[in-house]
C-alpha positions as CSV (number, residue, x, y, z in Angstrom):
1,M,-0.5,2.5,-25.9
2,A,3.0,4.0,-25.8
3,N,2.2,5.7,-29.1
4,V,-1.1,7.0,-27.6
5,Y,0.9,8.8,-25.0
6,A,3.2,10.2,-27.6
7,D,0.2,11.4,-29.6
8,L,-1.1,13.2,-26.5
9,G,2.2,15.1,-26.3
10,L,3.8,13.3,-23.4
11,R,7.6,12.9,-23.4
12,P,10.0,10.8,-21.4
13,G,10.0,11.8,-17.7
14,D,6.4,13.2,-17.8
15,R,4.0,11.9,-15.2
16,V,0.8,10.1,-16.2
17,A,-1.8,9.2,-13.6
18,V,-3.6,5.8,-13.9
19,V,-6.8,6.1,-11.9
20,L,-8.5,2.8,-12.6
21,P,-9.6,-0.4,-10.8
22,Q,-8.3,-3.8,-11.7
23,G,-8.6,-4.5,-15.4
24,P,-6.7,-5.0,-18.7
25,E,-6.9,-1.3,-19.4
26,T,-5.1,-0.6,-16.2
27,A,-2.3,-2.9,-16.9
28,I,-1.9,-1.7,-20.5
29,A,-1.9,1.9,-19.4
30,H,1.0,1.1,-17.1
31,V,3.1,-1.0,-19.5
32,G,2.6,1.6,-22.2
33,A,3.9,4.3,-19.9
34,Y,7.0,2.3,-19.1
35,K,7.8,1.7,-22.8
36,A,7.3,5.4,-23.5
37,G,9.8,6.4,-20.8
38,L,7.1,8.0,-18.7
39,I,6.6,7.9,-14.9
40,A,3.3,6.2,-14.1
41,M,1.4,7.2,-11.0
42,P,-1.2,4.7,-9.8
43,L,-4.1,6.3,-7.9
44,A,-7.0,4.5,-6.2
45,T,-10.5,5.2,-7.6
46,R,-11.8,5.3,-4.0
47,F,-9.8,8.5,-3.4
48,G,-11.9,11.7,-2.8
49,V,-11.5,15.1,-4.3
50,D,-8.8,16.4,-1.9
51,A,-6.7,13.2,-2.0
52,L,-6.7,13.2,-5.8
53,R,-6.1,16.9,-6.3
54,F,-3.1,17.0,-3.9
55,R,-1.3,14.0,-5.6
56,L,-2.0,15.2,-9.1
57,S,-0.8,18.7,-8.2
58,D,2.3,17.6,-6.3
59,S,3.4,15.2,-9.0
60,G,2.8,17.7,-11.8
61,A,0.9,15.0,-13.8
62,R,-0.1,16.1,-17.2
63,V,-2.6,13.4,-18.2
64,A,-4.9,11.0,-16.3
65,I,-6.4,7.8,-17.5
66,T,-9.6,7.1,-15.6
67,D,-13.3,6.1,-15.9
68,R,-16.3,8.3,-16.2
69,E,-17.3,8.0,-12.6
70,T,-13.9,9.1,-11.2
71,A,-13.4,11.8,-13.8
72,T,-15.9,14.1,-12.0
73,R,-13.5,14.1,-9.0
74,L,-10.6,15.3,-11.2
75,E,-12.3,18.5,-12.5
76,S,-10.4,20.7,-10.0
77,A,-7.0,19.2,-10.8
78,S,-4.6,21.1,-13.1
79,L,-4.4,18.4,-15.8
80,E,-3.9,19.0,-19.5
81,R,-6.1,16.0,-20.5
82,V,-8.3,13.4,-18.8
83,V,-8.6,10.3,-21.0
84,L,-11.7,8.2,-20.2
85,V,-11.2,4.5,-20.5
86,E,-14.1,4.5,-23.0
87,E,-11.9,6.5,-25.3
88,L,-9.0,4.1,-25.4
89,D,-10.3,1.9,-28.2
90,S,-10.5,4.9,-30.6
91,L,-7.1,6.3,-29.5
92,L,-5.5,2.9,-29.9
93,G,-7.0,2.4,-33.3
94,A,-5.6,5.8,-34.4
95,A,-2.1,5.2,-33.0
96,S,0.6,3.6,-35.0
97,E,1.4,-0.1,-34.3
98,R,5.1,0.6,-34.9
99,F,7.1,1.7,-31.9
100,R,10.7,1.6,-30.6
101,S,10.7,1.5,-26.8
102,V,12.5,4.4,-25.2
103,D,15.9,3.3,-24.1
104,S,16.0,3.2,-20.3
105,S,18.4,2.2,-17.6
106,A,17.8,0.3,-14.4
107,E,18.2,3.7,-12.6
108,D,15.6,5.6,-14.7
109,P,12.4,6.5,-12.8
110,V,9.3,4.6,-13.8
111,L,6.7,4.7,-10.9
112,L,5.5,7.4,-8.4
113,I,3.5,5.9,-5.6
114,Y,2.2,8.1,-2.8
115,T,2.4,6.9,0.8
116,S,1.4,8.6,4.1
117,G,3.8,9.6,6.8
118,T,3.5,10.9,10.4
119,T,3.4,14.6,9.6
120,G,2.4,16.6,6.6
121,P,0.8,15.5,3.4
122,P,1.6,12.1,1.7
123,K,5.0,11.8,0.0
124,G,5.6,10.5,-3.5
125,V,7.9,7.5,-3.5
126,L,9.8,7.5,-6.8
127,H,11.0,4.1,-8.0
128,A,13.3,3.1,-10.8
129,H,12.9,0.2,-13.3
130,R,15.2,-1.9,-11.1
131,V,12.5,-2.3,-8.5
132,L,11.0,-5.2,-10.4
133,I,14.2,-7.1,-10.5
134,G,14.9,-6.3,-6.8
135,Q,11.6,-7.7,-5.7
136,A,11.7,-10.9,-7.9
137,P,13.6,-13.2,-5.4
138,G,11.1,-12.5,-2.6
139,F,8.1,-12.9,-5.0
140,R,9.3,-16.2,-6.3
141,L,9.9,-17.6,-2.8
142,A,6.7,-16.3,-1.3
143,H,4.9,-18.1,-4.1
144,E,6.8,-21.3,-3.7
145,L,9.1,-21.0,-6.8
146,L,6.6,-19.5,-9.2
147,P,6.3,-20.2,-12.1
148,Q,5.1,-23.8,-12.1
149,P,2.8,-25.5,-14.7
150,G,-0.8,-24.4,-14.2
151,D,-0.1,-21.3,-12.1
152,L,-2.8,-18.6,-12.2
153,M,-2.6,-15.5,-10.0
154,W,-5.2,-13.4,-8.3
155,T,-5.3,-10.7,-5.6
156,P,-8.1,-8.6,-4.1
157,A,-5.5,-5.9,-3.6
158,D,-6.0,-2.6,-5.5
159,W,-3.6,-2.3,-8.4
160,A,-3.0,1.3,-7.2
161,W,-1.1,-0.1,-4.2
162,I,2.4,-1.4,-4.6
163,G,1.2,-4.8,-3.2
164,G,-1.3,-5.2,-6.0
165,L,0.7,-3.6,-8.8
166,V,4.4,-4.4,-8.4
167,N,4.3,-7.3,-5.9
168,T,1.6,-9.1,-7.8
169,L,0.5,-8.0,-11.3
170,L,3.9,-6.9,-12.7
171,L,5.9,-9.7,-11.1
172,T,3.4,-12.3,-12.2
173,W,3.5,-11.1,-15.8
174,A,7.3,-10.9,-15.6
175,H,7.4,-14.6,-14.8
176,G,5.0,-15.5,-17.7
177,V,2.0,-16.4,-15.5
178,P,-1.5,-15.2,-16.3
179,M,-3.4,-12.9,-13.9
180,V,-7.1,-12.8,-13.1
181,S,-8.5,-9.3,-12.8
182,A,-11.8,-8.9,-10.9
183,P,-12.6,-5.3,-10.0
184,R,-14.7,-4.9,-6.9
185,R,-15.1,-1.9,-4.6
186,T,-15.4,-3.9,-1.4
187,F,-14.1,-7.3,-0.3
188,D,-16.7,-9.9,-0.1
189,P,-15.4,-13.2,1.4
190,E,-18.0,-15.5,-0.2
191,W,-17.5,-13.8,-3.6
192,A,-13.7,-14.2,-3.3
193,L,-13.8,-17.9,-2.4
194,D,-16.2,-18.6,-5.3
195,L,-14.1,-16.6,-7.7
196,M,-10.9,-18.5,-6.9
197,A,-12.7,-21.8,-7.1
198,R,-14.5,-21.0,-10.4
199,E,-11.5,-19.5,-12.2
200,G,-9.0,-22.2,-11.0
201,V,-6.8,-19.7,-9.1
202,R,-3.6,-21.4,-7.9
203,N,-1.6,-18.5,-6.5
204,V,-3.0,-15.7,-4.4
205,F,-1.8,-12.6,-2.5
206,M,-4.4,-12.1,0.2
207,P,-3.7,-9.2,2.5
208,T,-4.0,-9.9,6.3
209,T,-7.3,-8.0,6.7
210,A,-8.8,-10.1,3.9
211,L,-7.7,-13.3,5.6
212,R,-9.3,-12.2,8.8
213,M,-12.6,-11.6,7.0
214,L,-12.4,-15.1,5.4
215,R,-12.5,-16.8,8.8
216,G,-15.6,-18.8,9.3
217,F,-16.5,-19.1,5.6
218,R,-16.6,-22.5,4.0
219,V,-13.8,-23.0,1.5
220,P,-15.1,-24.6,-1.7
221,R,-13.8,-28.1,-2.4
222,A,-12.9,-27.1,-5.9
223,L,-10.4,-24.5,-4.6
224,R,-6.9,-25.9,-4.9
225,L,-4.4,-23.2,-4.1
226,R,-0.7,-23.9,-4.6
227,S,0.7,-20.8,-2.9
228,L,-0.8,-18.3,-0.5
229,M,1.1,-15.1,0.3
230,S,0.1,-12.4,2.7
231,G,1.4,-9.1,4.0
232,G,0.5,-5.6,4.9
233,E,0.6,-6.1,8.7
234,A,1.6,-8.7,11.3
235,Q,-0.6,-11.8,11.7
236,E,-1.7,-13.2,15.0
237,L,-0.9,-16.9,15.6
238,E,-4.6,-17.8,15.7
239,L,-5.1,-16.4,12.2
240,V,-2.0,-18.3,10.9
241,E,-3.4,-21.5,12.2
242,A,-7.0,-20.9,11.1
243,T,-5.8,-20.1,7.5
244,R,-3.7,-23.2,7.3
245,S,-6.6,-25.3,8.5
246,A,-9.0,-23.7,6.0
247,F,-6.8,-23.8,2.9
248,G,-4.5,-26.8,3.6
249,L,-1.3,-24.9,3.1
250,P,0.8,-22.4,5.1
251,T,0.7,-18.7,4.6
252,N,4.0,-17.2,3.3
253,E,4.0,-13.8,5.0
254,S,6.2,-11.1,3.5
255,Y,7.4,-7.8,4.8
256,G,8.4,-4.5,3.3
257,Q,7.1,-1.0,2.6
258,T,6.6,1.1,-0.4
259,E,10.1,2.5,-0.1
260,A,11.7,-1.0,0.0
261,D,9.6,-4.1,-0.4
262,F,9.8,-7.9,-0.3
263,V,12.9,-7.8,1.9
264,I,11.9,-10.3,4.6
265,G,9.5,-13.2,4.5
266,H,8.7,-16.9,4.4
267,C,9.0,-19.8,2.0
268,A,7.6,-22.9,3.7
269,S,9.3,-25.3,1.2
270,R,12.8,-23.8,1.7
271,W,13.0,-22.9,5.5
272,P,10.9,-23.9,8.5
273,P,8.0,-21.5,9.0
274,R,7.8,-19.8,12.4
275,P,4.2,-18.7,12.7
276,G,3.8,-15.2,14.0
277,S,7.3,-14.1,12.8
278,M,8.1,-11.9,9.9
279,G,10.5,-14.6,8.5
280,L,14.0,-14.4,7.2
281,P,15.7,-11.9,4.9
282,Y,15.0,-12.8,1.3
283,P,18.2,-13.5,-0.9
284,G,19.9,-10.3,-2.0
285,H,18.9,-8.2,1.0
286,E,20.9,-7.4,4.1
287,V,18.6,-6.7,7.0
288,A,19.6,-5.7,10.5
289,L,18.3,-4.0,13.7
290,Q,19.7,-0.8,15.0
291,D,19.2,1.3,18.1
292,E,18.4,5.1,18.0
293,E,22.1,6.0,17.5
294,G,22.6,3.5,14.7
295,G,24.4,0.8,16.8
296,S,23.8,-2.9,16.4
297,V,21.1,-4.6,18.5
298,A,21.7,-8.0,20.1
299,D,19.4,-10.9,19.4
300,G,16.3,-10.8,21.5
301,E,16.4,-7.0,21.9
302,V,14.1,-4.6,20.1
303,G,15.5,-2.3,17.4
304,E,14.6,-0.5,14.2
305,V,14.5,-2.7,11.0
306,V,17.1,-1.3,8.6
307,V,18.1,-2.5,5.1
308,R,21.6,-2.0,3.7
309,G,22.0,-0.3,0.3
310,P,22.6,-0.3,-2.5
311,D,19.5,-2.4,-2.8
312,P,17.4,-2.6,-6.0
313,T,14.1,-2.3,-4.1
314,F,15.1,1.1,-2.7
315,L,13.2,4.2,-3.7
316,L,15.2,6.7,-5.8
317,E,13.8,9.6,-3.7
318,Y,10.8,11.1,-2.1
319,W,9.4,13.2,-5.0
320,R,11.1,16.6,-4.7
321,R,11.6,16.1,-1.0
322,P,15.4,16.0,-0.5
323,D,15.0,16.5,3.3
324,A,12.6,13.6,3.7
325,T,14.9,11.4,1.4
326,A,17.9,12.2,3.5
327,A,16.0,11.4,6.7
328,K,15.1,8.0,5.4
329,F,18.7,6.9,5.4
330,R,21.4,6.6,8.0
331,G,24.6,6.2,5.9
332,A,24.0,3.1,3.7
333,W,21.1,1.9,5.7
334,L,17.4,2.6,4.8
335,R,15.3,3.1,8.0
336,T,11.9,1.5,7.9
337,G,10.5,3.0,11.0
338,D,9.4,-0.4,12.2
339,L,10.5,-2.0,15.4
340,A,11.3,-5.7,15.7
341,R,13.5,-8.2,17.5
342,R,15.5,-11.1,16.0
343,D,15.8,-14.5,17.5
344,Q,19.0,-16.6,17.5
345,D,18.1,-18.3,14.3
346,G,17.7,-15.0,12.4
347,Y,13.9,-14.8,12.3
348,F,12.5,-11.3,12.7
349,W,9.5,-10.7,15.0
350,F,7.5,-7.5,14.5
351,E,6.9,-5.3,17.6
352,S,5.4,-1.9,16.5
353,R,5.8,1.2,14.4
354,A,8.4,3.7,15.7
355,D,6.2,6.6,14.5
356,D,2.5,7.5,14.4
357,V,1.6,6.0,11.0
358,I,-1.6,4.0,11.3
359,K,-1.7,0.6,9.6
360,S,-5.3,-0.3,8.9
361,A,-6.3,-3.1,6.5
362,G,-2.9,-2.9,5.0
363,Y,-3.1,0.8,4.2
364,R,-0.7,3.4,5.7
365,I,-2.7,6.3,7.0
366,G,-1.0,9.5,8.0
367,P,-2.8,11.2,10.9
368,S,-2.2,14.7,9.8
369,E,-4.1,14.3,6.5
370,V,-7.2,13.0,8.3
371,E,-6.9,15.7,11.0
372,E,-6.7,18.4,8.4
373,C,-9.9,17.0,6.7
374,L,-11.8,16.9,10.0
375,L,-10.9,20.5,10.7
376,R,-12.9,21.5,7.6
377,H,-16.1,20.6,9.5
378,P,-17.7,23.6,11.0
379,A,-18.2,21.8,14.3
380,V,-14.5,21.0,14.8
381,A,-12.1,23.3,16.6
382,G,-9.3,20.8,17.1
383,A,-8.5,17.2,16.0
384,A,-6.0,14.5,16.7
385,V,-6.0,11.0,15.2
386,I,-4.4,7.8,16.4
387,G,-4.6,4.1,15.6
388,V,-6.2,1.7,18.1
389,P,-6.3,-2.1,18.0
390,D,-9.0,-3.6,15.8
391,P,-9.6,-7.4,15.5
392,V,-10.2,-7.3,11.7
393,R,-8.2,-4.3,10.4
394,G,-5.2,-4.6,12.7
395,Q,-5.7,-0.9,13.6
396,A,-8.7,1.4,13.4
397,V,-8.7,5.1,13.1
398,K,-9.8,6.9,16.2
399,A,-10.4,10.7,16.3
400,F,-10.2,12.9,19.4
401,L,-12.1,16.1,18.8
402,M,-12.6,19.5,20.4
403,L,-15.9,21.1,19.3
404,R,-16.7,24.7,18.7
405,P,-19.2,26.5,20.9
406,G,-22.8,25.6,20.0
407,F,-22.0,22.0,18.9
408,S,-22.5,18.8,21.0
409,P,-21.4,15.2,20.4
410,S,-24.0,13.1,18.7
411,P,-24.3,10.0,16.4
412,G,-25.4,12.4,13.6
413,L,-22.3,14.5,14.0
414,E,-20.1,11.4,13.9
415,D,-21.8,10.2,10.7
416,S,-21.3,13.6,9.2
417,L,-17.6,13.6,10.1
418,R,-17.1,10.1,8.6
419,Q,-18.8,11.1,5.4
420,L,-16.6,14.2,5.1
421,V,-13.4,12.1,5.3
422,K,-14.8,9.4,3.1
423,S,-15.8,11.9,0.4
424,R,-12.6,14.0,0.4
425,L,-9.9,11.5,1.2
426,A,-10.9,7.7,1.1
427,A,-13.2,5.3,2.9
428,Y,-10.4,3.5,4.6
429,Q,-9.2,6.8,6.2
430,Q,-12.5,7.5,7.9
431,P,-12.5,7.4,11.8
432,R,-14.2,4.3,13.2
433,L,-14.2,5.7,16.7
434,F,-14.6,9.2,18.2
435,E,-13.8,10.7,21.6
436,F,-14.7,14.3,22.4
437,L,-12.5,16.3,24.7
438,D,-12.5,19.8,26.2
439,E,-8.9,20.2,25.1
440,L,-6.2,18.2,23.4
441,P,-3.1,17.2,25.3
442,L,0.0,19.0,24.1
443,T,3.8,18.4,24.3
444,T,6.1,21.1,25.7
445,S,6.7,22.1,22.1
446,G,3.0,22.7,21.5
447,K,2.4,19.6,19.4
448,V,-0.4,17.1,20.0
449,D,0.8,14.5,22.5
450,R,-0.3,11.3,20.7
451,G,1.5,9.2,23.3
452,R,-0.9,10.4,26.0
453,L,-3.9,9.9,23.7
454,R,-2.8,6.3,23.0
455,A,-2.5,5.7,26.8
456,V,-6.0,6.8,27.5
457,G,-7.8,6.2,24.3
458,T,-7.3,2.6,23.5
459,P,-10.5,0.6,24.0
460,T,-10.3,-2.4,26.4
């Protein structure tokens, strides 16, 4: 596969987009890129035209590997070549089997993963080869000292997400454990339970939203999990207890973000679980809480979660965004933007986000990208988006809209707006709730006052 990339004219440092669901071809496309010294950019097949075009343009990707269905959404992107997965057999057959991996250091870039922020379009998080080594201690502990005889991993998480790709696939392979791939566009609880029982899955990364959806379904007697890791968002105590009752083992939650992952978490066999907490810092990571000025926060008080560098899980930079990269750090400390408190035994307890990023079903959703899409609709004069509590997703997207003259609120209009966001961005970004206003509240600087919207717009 590395030779295929070379035959396509790609050279070390070039970006290649991998726009595929779970599958052997996806994994091979990634590992071939790493061997060739390229920067792989995983993208979800569920992305719409606008989401794909921005990421491909911003990254300067030259080539994309994708399937026939997704390729139609790449036609407006400035790519030199779109390689369909159906073409890989012939390309691999024509490529030489002899290859010398491009020499690379721990600091050389290897992955570009886009993540949403509070303002502006998504930012590309550039990671180095060292990210795999940096996340390994947390991974091994979250999966109860993997590898063990008979281990077999599966996750419903998309391999375009760091949780599915690095946290699961690559670290599983790095430890010599096989991985089950089972591409599916939507999560089906009965299908997931049957798959794990039928294939003999022993280790699983199950995002929090998926665990919520599994509640109430019968766990097959043949299912014998050895490790169950979760993450993406904080879990309520009732869910922790229901999961343990259903599967017969504790959930090892882990915490991190695309910029610095697997830094806090649980390992039930090594330290006492505290249900509802984020856990303890994993070995190799120094984690603290700071106030707005960078001062230390006493136990029991709320502060921003920060991680001291150098740390091998840290991003190299936000792609070509030195301003955003600089703002991510305060001296040696990486700022997560998450608020938490720490108890006297060192366990961290999540409180909230310090910014306006919406965490829904494990996805980070930047409000500005959704707002910009909604403003494309001819009925919309103004738009503001916030996250509101949701019993399954953690948060749901709620849109506040000002309509143009001649338009009125209706279920049909709401369906049209959802379809617009789903088709141009992604299904998980579509608003679940709408509220129509005569005018949007503004701050003194003229920006949308999301604080006021949250105060009046959260359903009871």
